[in-house]
N, C-alpha and C positions, 0 to 999 in steps of 0.2 A: 504494500500500500504506500509505503514511504517513498519507494522508487517512483511509483506512478504519480505521486503528488508533486507536480512541478509547479511550485508556487512562484509566481512573479509578482512582486508588490511594488506598485508605483504610488508614491504618497504625495498628496496635494494638500497643503495646510492653508486654511483661510487666514491670511495675515499672520499674527502671532498667536492664534488660537491653537498653539502647538499641542500635540497629543501627550501632554504631561499634566494631567489633572492631579494624580497622586493623592487621592483622599486617604486619610489615615484610618484604615479599617480596624486598628487596635484601640482607637479612642473609645472611651466609655460612652461617648455621645454618638457613635456611629450608628446609622440606620441603613437598612438594605438599600442598594441602588435600585431606584424605581425606574425600570426601563421598558420602553415600548419597542417591540421588534415586529416590523411590518412584514407581510408576505412579500417576497421579492418579485418584482415585475418581470415578466418574460415577454420580449418583444415579438417573438415568432409563435403564433398560436399552434403551428404544426409541431414545434418542438415540445410544447406543453403536452400535446396528445401522445407523443412518442414516449415521454418519460414520466407520465403521470403529472401531478401538479408539482413541478420541481421547485417553484418559488415558495410554495407552502411548506414543502418538506425541508428545504434549507433553513427557513425561518424557525421551524419547530425544532430542528436539531441544535441550532445556536441557542435557542431558548432553554432547551433541556440542559446543555452543558453549563450555561451560566447559572441556572438554578441549582445545579449540583454543588456549586462552590459554597453555597450558603451565604453568599454576599449580595445576591441579586433578587429583586422582586419583579419578575417579568409580568407586565400587565396583560389582562385578558383582552384578546383581539376584539371581542364584542363591544368593548368600551371605546374603540377607536372612532374618532369623528372624521378623520382625514387620513386615509392610507393608500390612496390609489396612485398617486404620482410622487416622483422624487422631488420635483420643484413645481410651484413654490411650496416651501414648508411654512405652514401657518402655526407658529409656535404657541400662540394663545390656545389653540385647540388641544395641544398636547399638555400644556400646563393645567388646563381645565380638568383633565382626567388624572392628574397627579404624576405625570411622567417627568423625571429629571433628565433622562437621556432617551434618545430616539435612534433607531437603526432603520435605514431604508436602503434600497438598492435594486439592482437588476441582475438577472441570471439567464444565461443561454447555454444550450447544450448542442454540440455537434456530434459527428460520428466518433471523434477522437477525444474531445475534452469538454469540460464545463468552464465557461467564462463568467466571471462575476465582478460586479462593482458594488462596493459597500461603503456607506457613509454613516459615521457616528456623529450625532449632534448633541450639544449641550443645550437642552431646551430652555433652561432658565436664562442663560446668557445669549441664546440665539446664535450660537456659533457652530461651525463645523469643526469637530475635533480631529477627524481623519476622513480621507476619501481614498480608498485603496482598490486596486484591481488585482484579481487573482485568477489564475488558471489551474485546473486540476484535471487528472485523468477522468474519463467519462463516467466511471463507476465509483469515483472517490468523493461522493457527497459528504460522507461522515468526516473524512479527513479535512475537507474544505471547511466544514462547520467548526471543527476543532481549531483550525488556524484563525478563523475570524473571531471566535470566542476568545482565543488567546490574545489577539490584538486589542479587543475591547477591554479585557481584564487588565492588560498591561497599561493601556492608556489611562485607566482610572486609578490604578494602584501602584504602578511602577514595578510590578512583579509578574513573572510568568505563573501560569496555573499548573495544574497537575493533569491536564487532559491527555497528554501523551505518556501515560504511565500504565502499569499493570500491577496487580496484586497477586503474588504467589500465595498459595495456601495448601494445606493438607486436607484431602477428602478421604474419609475412612468409613468402611462398612465392616463391622466385626473387627478382626485384627488386621485386615488388609487395607493398606493405604497407599496413596501416591500423591505427588505434587501436581497441582494444576495452576494455571494463570487465568486471570479474567481482567478485562479492561476497566478503566475508570468508571464507565457508565454501567458496568455489570454485564456487558456483552463480550463476545469473542472468547468464549471459554475454550481453553486448550489443555491437553494433557502433556505434562513435561516428562515425568518418569513412568516407567513400567515395572516397578519393583514388586508391587503387590505384597508389601510387607509393612512392618512398623517403620514409619518414616517420620522424622521430626525436624523442626528448626530450619526451614529453608532460609537462606541468606543471600541476597543479591550482591554481586560485586558492584563497585561504584560506577563502572562503565556499562552495566547492564548486560555484559557478555556472558557472565557465569552465574550459576547458582551453587552454593555449597549447602550441604545438609547432612544429617545423620540418618543412616538406613540400617535395618537389620536384615537385609535381603539374603545374607548368608548365615542368618540365625544369631549373629553377634553384631553389636553396634560398631559401625565404622563411619568415618567422615569421607564424603565424596565431593568432588567438584565437577559440575557438568557444564560443558560448553553448549550454550543454547543455540548456537548456529549449526554446529555439526552433530550435536547429540552425543559427542564423545564424553565419557566419564573417566575420572581417575580417582583412585583411593589414596587419600593423603594422610589418614590416621586410622590404624587398626590395632592399637595396642591392647594388651590384655586388660580387661575391665571396661570402664566407661569411656566412650569417645563421643563427646557432645559438641556440636558445631556452635561457634559464636559468630560475631560480626566481623566483616572485613574492615581493614583500616581504610581511612578516607582516600589514601593514594592507591588502594587496590593491591598493595604488595604483600600484605600480611593478613593472617586469619587467626582470630582468637578461638581458643578451644578450652573445654573442660576435660581433663584426663585423670584417670585414677591409676595409671600404670605404676606409680610409686607407692600405692597403698591408700591414698586419700584423694578425694576430689580436689584438684588444684587447677589454677588457671595457667595456660600456656599461650604463647604466640608463635605461629608458624610463618616463616618467610617462604611464601608459596613458590618462588622461582627456584630456590636452591634447597628447599625442604629442611632448612635449619630450624630447629625447635628450641625455644627458650622458656624456662619456667618463670612465672611472674609472682606466684604466691607460695608461701611455705608456712602452713598453719595447721594446727590439730583439727580445726573445724572444716566444714564443707564450704567450698567456694565455687560458685557456678554462675551461669548466665551473663557473661561479659559483653559489654557494649561500648564502642568507642565514642568519644566526643567528636563533634564535626571537625575540630581542628587537629585531631589525632594526638593531643597532648595528655588526655585523661581517659580512664576506663571506668565505667560504672559496672558493678557486679553485685551478686547476692552472696551473703555469708551468714552462717548461724553462730559466728564467733562470739556474739553477744548473748546467746541463749535462744534466739529465735531467728528465722530468716528475715533479714533486713537489707536495705540497699546501702551500699558503700561506694565511694569513689577512690581512685588512686591515680598516681601518675602513670604514664604509659610504660615505665620501666618497673612498676610494681611498688614504688615508694609512696610515701605520704598518704597512707590509708586513712580515710575519714568516713565515719558513719553519717548518713544524711536522713534516714527515716527513724522516727522514734514512736510514732503513733501506730497502733495495731500490732498484732502478734505474728503476722505472716505477710511479708511484702516481697514481691519477686518480679521477674522478667522486665528489668529496666530497659528502656529505649531512649536514647538521647535525641532531642529535637535537632533537626538539621539547621535550625536557626540559632542553636546554642541557647544556653540559659536555663532550659527546663528538661526534666527527665520524666517520661511516662512510665507507669508500672501498674501492676495489679496488686491489690491489697485485700485482705480478708476482713469483711464487715458483716457481723450478724450471720456468720456461717455461709456467706456468699462472697465471691471475689468481685470486686469493682475496680474500675479504671481510675487512677489518680494521675496528677502531675505534681511535680515539686521542683523548686529552684535547685540548681546544681550545688548550691551551698547548704541545702536543707531548709530553705525558707519557702514561704507562700505555698503551703500544701493545698491542693484543690481536688475535691472529688468530682468526677465527671459523669459517672453512671450511678444509678440509684435503684434500678428495677430488681425484680425477683430472680433474675438469671445470674449465672456465673459469667462475668465479663472479663475476658482474659487476653493475654498476648497483644498488647497495644503496639502499633507500628505507625510511625509518622509518614505523611506524604512528603515528597521532596520540598514543597513550599513551606512545610511546617505548619500549614493552616488546618490540616485535617488528620484524623487518626483512624486507622482501621483496627478492628479488634474482633474476637470471636465471642459470641453470646450463646451460652449453653443452658438449655433447660431440659432436664430429664435425659431422654435418649436422643435429643436433637440439638444440633449446634449450627449456627449460621454466622456468616461474615457480615459485619456492619461497618459503617463509616459515620463519623461525626466530626463536627468542627472541633478545633482544639480547645474550645471552651465548653464542650459538651452538648452544644445545640445542633440542630439540623441532622438528627440521626436518620439514617436510611439503611435498608437492607441491601447489601451488595450481592450476596449469593446465599441461597438456601436450597435445600432439597434433601432427599433421603440420606440418613446417616449423619456423620459428623463432618462439618467444615470448620477447620480450626487452624491456629498458628499462622495468621496472615502476615505477610511481609511485603511492604510497599517497595516497588522498584524505583530506581532513579528515572529521570525523564529519558524516554527512549526516542531518539530522533535519528 
């Protein structure tokens, strides 16, 4: 799809109404972007009949992607007073229905490609924020919509979205499991492994080329790295005892592990290229679940050295160990935000696991989930704006996504058996 998506972008800015609005979405006073997305006009009626209503489909796809971010309130098309033509834009009509921003444009389809012109307006200021032209492969409407949604989001926030990402997770029926991936919008489900065994802890490499994980496919736990392009796998840790996969370093050169080869669960780091292994912890307690900080200087992990499983941080060389969680008797699976500053984890509350975040210094603890399910294995999106997690009730488990403040919860994937241990990919372009 990415090869077929040949995006050419020609930008025309009206005066200095440059595409740099950059609203602070972290402000406590932030409210959702109220945006009207019109059906795209199609000049050639014949093209409409060949492709279905292409203009409607493109508008709906853009609307869907923006809504999934939890930052936008796309207005109902039935409220539109004026949506037939690109020009002139009567801004008063859009202000009347509460629109802050407006999207209009045209789209055409030939035998080879889709051509699109899209304009984003600031309704309140009466300005064009951008006017861009795109071309995409004939069957790449979804990819085109992602690109337009990305430009809208970047114009208003100064940040890329998570549209071109995937979430890896483990799907299990009985004792048999494998790793799957699914797109940001819940579509494009793919099978990654064919182990049909106990399989846990999928971990993306920073470039999105590899997945590391632990599998029992030969009846004992071993850590594998799979090349997602070729499908080739190599075993990188199969010591006697426990071999549990941790996170990749931000530079993609190292992989954290929990090994019990020396008699106790300790943390190690493997240099993937030369297979050089270094031990990081040496303690009578159990140390597990290591996760790198985004700058590669620190590692969060779980240890029961204080009497119960709690979250600790340490320097990347194993020094300067510091406990950061003190509330609750069982806290585990830390995941460091790619934005830095906060760590997500699961903690036991009233016999249920719930998702929390905490400052990397142990400050500003915040509980994000509160329902009657076990909410586990939090994983941040590349933007740091959303968190994927598994939600388990009885014999069923599903993958959910929420904003980093606990709002905008949606089900990403559910179905027979267990769907668990989600791991968000980097941006895949």
